[in-house]
N, C-alpha and C positions, 0 to 999 in steps of 0.2 A: 504494500500500500504506500506508494510514493508520496501521497499528500496527507498522510496521517500526522496529526499533531503529536507533540511529545507526550501529552497526557494519554492520547489514544494508543500510542505505541506502548506505553507503560501498561495500560489495561490489557492489551493483546498479549504482552509478555507474561503478565500474571495469569491470564486464562490458559496459555500454553503450559505454564509451570504447574498449575493446578491439575490440568489434564494429564500431564506426565506423572504427577504424584499419584493420581487415582489409578493410572495404569500400573504403576510400580507396586502400589498396595494390593491391587487385584492379583498381580503375578505372585507376590509373596504369600498370599493366602491360599492360592489355588491348590498346592500340594496337600496342605492340611485338610482343606475341605474335601478334596478328592478322596483322601484316606478315610475321612469321617463317613462319607457316603458309602464307600466300599465296605467298611466294617459293619455298618448298620444293616446292609442288605444280606450279609452272610448268614448262613445257618450256624448253629452252635458248634457243630463239628468243624466247619470251615473256619470259624472264628478261633477255635481252639488251635488249629493248625497254624493259622496266621500269627497268633501270639507266640506260640512255641518257637516258630522260625525266627521271629524278631528277637526273642530272648537268646537264641543261639548266635545270631549274626551280629547283634549290636552290643558292644562292650559296655555301653552306658545304661543297660537295662539289667535288672535282676528280678527274680521272682519273690513276691511278698508272701512267704509261706504262712505267716501268722494271719494275714487277711483271709487266705484261702481256708485255713483251719477253722476260723471263726465264722465262716459263711453259713447261712441257714441251710439245713438239709431237708430234703423232701421226706414225707412220711414213708413208713415201711410198705413194701408190697411189690415193687418192681425195680429192676436195676437199670443202669445206664445203657445196657445192651438190648433194650426193647426194640425189636425190628419195626421199621416204618410200616410194614404191611399190617402189623397188629394194631397200631394206632390208627392207621387209615381205615381199617375195618370198623373200629369202634367209633371213629368220627363219622363215617358215612352211614352207619346203621342207627346211631343214636342210642344203641343198647349199651349203656355205660353202667355196669352193675358192680364194679369193684369199689366197695365202700371203704376199703382200707387205703385206697389211693396208691400212687406210685412211691417208689422207695428212694433212698439216698442215691445220688448220682455222682459217681466218683470222677468222671472226666471224659477222656478221649474215647478209647475203646475198651472192651472188657479186659480187666486185669488178669494176670496169670493166676491160674488155680492149680490144684494138685490132683492128679489122677488117683485111682484107687491104690496104686502101688506107691504113692507118695512122690512120684516124679513130677517136676513142674510141667504144666501143660499150658501152652500159649494160646489163649482164647482168641488172640488176634488172627490166628490161622483160620478160624471159623468165619471171620468177617468177610474174607475174600471168596468164600464158597459160593458158586453160582447156583441158581435154581432154574431148572428146565421149565419149559412151557407146561408140560404135563404135570410136573410136581407142583407148580404154582396153582394150576387150575384144580388139582386134586385137593390142595390145601383149602381153596375157596369152597369146594363142594362140602367139606367137613363142617362148614359153618351153617349149612342148610339142614333143616329137619326133613329128611326124606325117608320113604319106605325103602327096604333093602332092594326091591325090584327097580324102583326109580333111580336109586343111586347107582346100581349096576348099569342101567341103560346109559346114564350120563357118563360113567367112567369109560364105557366102550367108545363113546363119541370122543372123549378127551384123548384117549390113547390112539385114536385113528387120525388125529390132526397131524399135518405135515409141518415142516420147519417154518413155513410161512404162516401157519395158523389156519390153513384151509382144511375143510373136510372134503376129500376128493372121492371117497367111496360112497355108493348108494346106502341109504340108511338100513334097508332090509338085508344087506350083505355084511353088516358089521360084526354080528355075532354068529358063532358056529351053531348048527342045529343041535338042540338038546341042552343048551346052556340054561335056558329058561324053561320052567315047567310047561307053561303055556306060551307058545311063541308070541312075542309082542307084535302088534299090528303097526301100521304106519303112523296112526294117530299117537300111539305111545312114544314112538321114536321122535316124532315131531315135537311133542311136549318136552321131551328130554333135550332135544336140540335147542329149543327156545331157552331152556334153563342155562345150557352151556354158553349160549351166545350172550347171556347177561353177565357172565363171569368176567371179572377183571377188565382188560382193555376192550373197548367196543371194536367189533369187526372180526373177532375170533369165531371159528367154526362156521364161516361162510362157505357156501358151495362154489361160488365164483366171485370174480372181481366186483360185479354189479351189486351182489348181496353184501359183500364186505364193505363197500362204500356206503350203501344204504343203511347198514347197521350203525356205522359211525355217525351218519347224519341224524339218525333217530335219537342219538344221545345228546345232540346239540339242541339249543333253544329253537324250537320250530316256529316261534313267533317272529324271529328275525327274518326279514324279507329275503336276504341272500341265502339263508338256509332253505327256505321253502323253494326258492328257484333252483338251488343246487339239487334238491331232491327230484325235481322234475327232470333235470339234466341226467341224473344217474338212472332214474327209472325209465326214461323214454328216449334220450338222445345221447347216450354215452358214446355211440359210434361216431356221431358228428363231432363231438368234442375231441375224440381221438384223432380225427382228420384235421383238427385245427381250423375247421370251416366255420368261423365265427359269424359270418354273415348269414349262413343258412341256419345256424343255431339261434341267432337273434330273431330271425323270421319265424322259426318254429315256436319259440317261446313268446313272441309278441311283447318283448320288453325293450327298454332303452339300453344304450351301450354301457352306461355306468353300472346299471343293475347286473347286466350280463358279466361285466368284468369282475364284480364282487362275488357273484355266484361261482364263476370259474375259479377264482382264487380260493374260495371255500373248498371246492372239490379237490384242487391241487394240494391243499393243506392236509388232506386225509392220508392215512398210511395204507398203501396197497398190500403190505406184508406185515401185519401186526404181530405175527409170531416171532419175527426176527429180533424184536427188542429184548427178548429174554436172554439173548446171548451177548448183549452189549455190556452189561455192568452187573456187579454183585449187589446184593441187597444192602441198603444203607441202614444206619442205626440212629436212633433218636436220643438226643440229650435235650431235655426241656430247658427252655430259656428262663422261665419263671415258675415259681411254686405258689399255689393259691391255697390258703388255709382259712378255716373259720376259727377265730379266736375271740372269746368274750362276746359272741353273737355278731361279730363283724367279719366280713371277708377281707383278708389281707393278702397282698401280693409281695413276694420276695424274689429278687433276682437270684438265679442259681449260680452264684459266683464260684461255688466249690467245684463246678464242672470245668472251669478254665483257669489256668495259672494266672495269678494277678501280677501284672508287670508294675515295677516302680523304678524310679531313677536311682542308679547306683551312685550314691552320694560320694563315696570315696573317690571313684574315678572321675566324677564330675568336678569335684573340688580340686583334684590334682590337675585336671585339664585347665581349669580357670586360672591356675597360678602359672601356667606356661606362658612364654613370651609371645607366641604366635597363636593365641587361643581363638582368634576370630578368623583364622584362615584354614584352608585345607579340608580334606574329607572327614577328619575327626570332628570338626565343628559341625559339619552337616549331619553326622551320625548323632551328635548330642542333640541337635535340633529335632531330628526325627524321633529320638527317644522321648523327648518332651511331648511331641505331637501324639505319639502312640499312647502315652499314659493319659493324656487329656481326652483323646478320642475314644479310648476304651471306656472311660468313665461316662463320656457323652452317650455312648451306645447303651450302656446299662441304664442310664437315666431315661433315655427316650423309650426304650423297650418297656421299662417299668411303668412309665406314665401312660403309654398306650395300653398296657395290660390292665392297669387300674381303671382306665376309662371303659374298657370292655367289661370288666367285672361290674362297674357301676351301672352301665347301660343294659347289661344282661343279668341284673341282680336276680330276677325271677327264675332264670335258668338255674342258677346256683342253688336256689332254694327248692325248686320243684322239678327240675330235670328238663329233658329235651322238649316236652310238650309246651313249656313256657318260653321257648326260644323266640325272641321277637325279631322282626325285620331290622337289619342294621346295615348301614352303608359306610364306606370309608370316610365320606365327607362329614358324617355326623361326628365321628371321633375327631376329625380334623377341626371341626368347629368347637367341639368340647375343650380341646387342648390348645386352640389357637395356633396350630402349626399347619404347614402345607400338606395337602392330601398325598402328594408323592412321598413325603416323609412317613406318613402313616402306612402307605403301601410297602415301603422298604422295611419298616419296623414290624410288619406282620407277615412278610414273605418268608416261608420256611422256618417259622418260629413255632415253638410248642409250649404248652402250658400244662404243668402237672397239677391235677385237681383231685379231690376225693372221688370223682366219678371217672377217672382215667386220664390218659395223656391225650390232650386235644390240640389240634393245630389252631393257631390264631384265626385262620380263615374260616374255621368251622362256625365261628360266631357271627360271620357276615353272611346273612341269608337274605335272599331277595324277598320282596314284599308280594304277597298274593292277596287279592281283593276278596272281600266277603259280601254276601248279598245284603248285609245290614249297613254297608257303607264303611265298615272297619277294615282291618287288614290283619294278616298273620304271616309268619315266616314260612319259607319252604321247609326249614328244619322242623318246625312244629308240625307241619302236615305229614312229614315222614314219620314222626313219632306217633301221630294219630293213626296212620295206616298200620304201623307195627302193632299198636294197641288193639285195633279192630281185628287184625289177623290172629293175634294171640288169644283173643277171646271168642273166636268164631267156633261154630260147631264143626269139628273135624270131618264129620260125615257129609256136611254141606258147606264146603269152604266158599268164601266170598270171591266172586270174580272181580276183575278190575272195574267192570261196569257197576257192579254192586257196591264196591268200595267208593267209587265216585259218587254214587247216589247217597250213600250214608254220610259222606262228607258234605254233600249239598244240603242234606237235611239239617246239618249243624251250621249251615250258612257259609260253608267253604266251597266255592265253585271251582273245581279242577277237572280238566279234560281227562278222558280215559287214558290217553297216551301218556299224559303226565303222571297219572297214578301208576301205570306200568313202569315208567322210568324210576319213580321214587321207590316202588316195591323192590325193584332190582337193586337199588342202592342200599336198601336195608337188609339185603340178603334173604329175601322171602321168595320162594319159588311160586310159579303160577298156581292157580286154583286146582287144576287137574292133577298137579303133582303134590298138593297138600291134602287131597282127599284120602281119608282112611276108611276102609270098608270093615 
């Protein structure tokens, strides 16, 4: 600006200086903020590994053993090596009957035990053991109350699945003649097939690709327009999609280009070989992040600090470094700064998770008093507003986090259930509906079990309007077989 006055030039200089200062401050804070976000979204096991690695690599960090020893412990009943599958089953079913609650959680993975001969036995070897598709589905079948005949029919189907998770053999050819006293007819096989198709990952036990994709779409929210359109593509026009003839596909569906793109993306997101995922990774193990107890009539939340080593600044090394001549230079200064960041961010992680857990307990107070039927609808934004923090922070603080309660180990996400309308103008949660369905099935006449249509009618009589398809999905989630497999003669 050649015609700027001295005053104007001074103001411009100050503006540029302030701008550079803001940029400098932002750059200085970025590593710490990045670490804070990274730690918050980790699971307890990942967090444990991250802290242990920092303790090994950074000389300015040491473990605060006294803090770990004085950390609150979970009540007796279950160890730190509880498989994720067990907690997931309890979470999805709502059948949380362990009144004694989970037990003390010692930390990373199961500690060494001794075999019968007294020799040390490393339980960590068990952690890496993989579970085959058939083993996993057989474990799922054990959670269903079935007659010996129905269980055997389902087991034959499970054992016939190939490595992709498909059933390639005709149903009537699965069992050798004479295995069953009375040979099962096709309706019995189909009922057993529907049960197996509800086990674990959607898409298993399909006879072809079309059925595999259709099963996965049935597990999605059918109210979403792209899901409904994706079902039409899979049911009627899968060959056109395979040819990538999008113009013909759009004409056949009678939709706009944006809707078609979303529907096609939904189809592409499905897994055409759902059985392969069982060869990818060993089962994980749960370490709860918080412990919930009822003390003096009040529900209280404690962070499970005993599960993770507690880092603190190594004062001796830090003081020695501060007395050196070049204390503000070099990689050692950076390591000291990173040690301070880690200690502060670890505390920030505990604080945020505890605040979010306390908000969940307050907002879901009736659940902790009366169980799953009292689970209310809850959204992330409600906790965000309660704590005056950003919704993304709540999302990170609830992702892959678990809560040890007197009713079992529950994932934080379990408490966030979508809202379902009632005919009285009120609302209830999807979790409460699942619990009601379980209660109706448990109290039914075993000689005349309730069909999904009958269950939907009974819910409607109580003012809860739910589609039959939704009832079927919820029934599968709580591990209850179809009515024809529940019937006892």
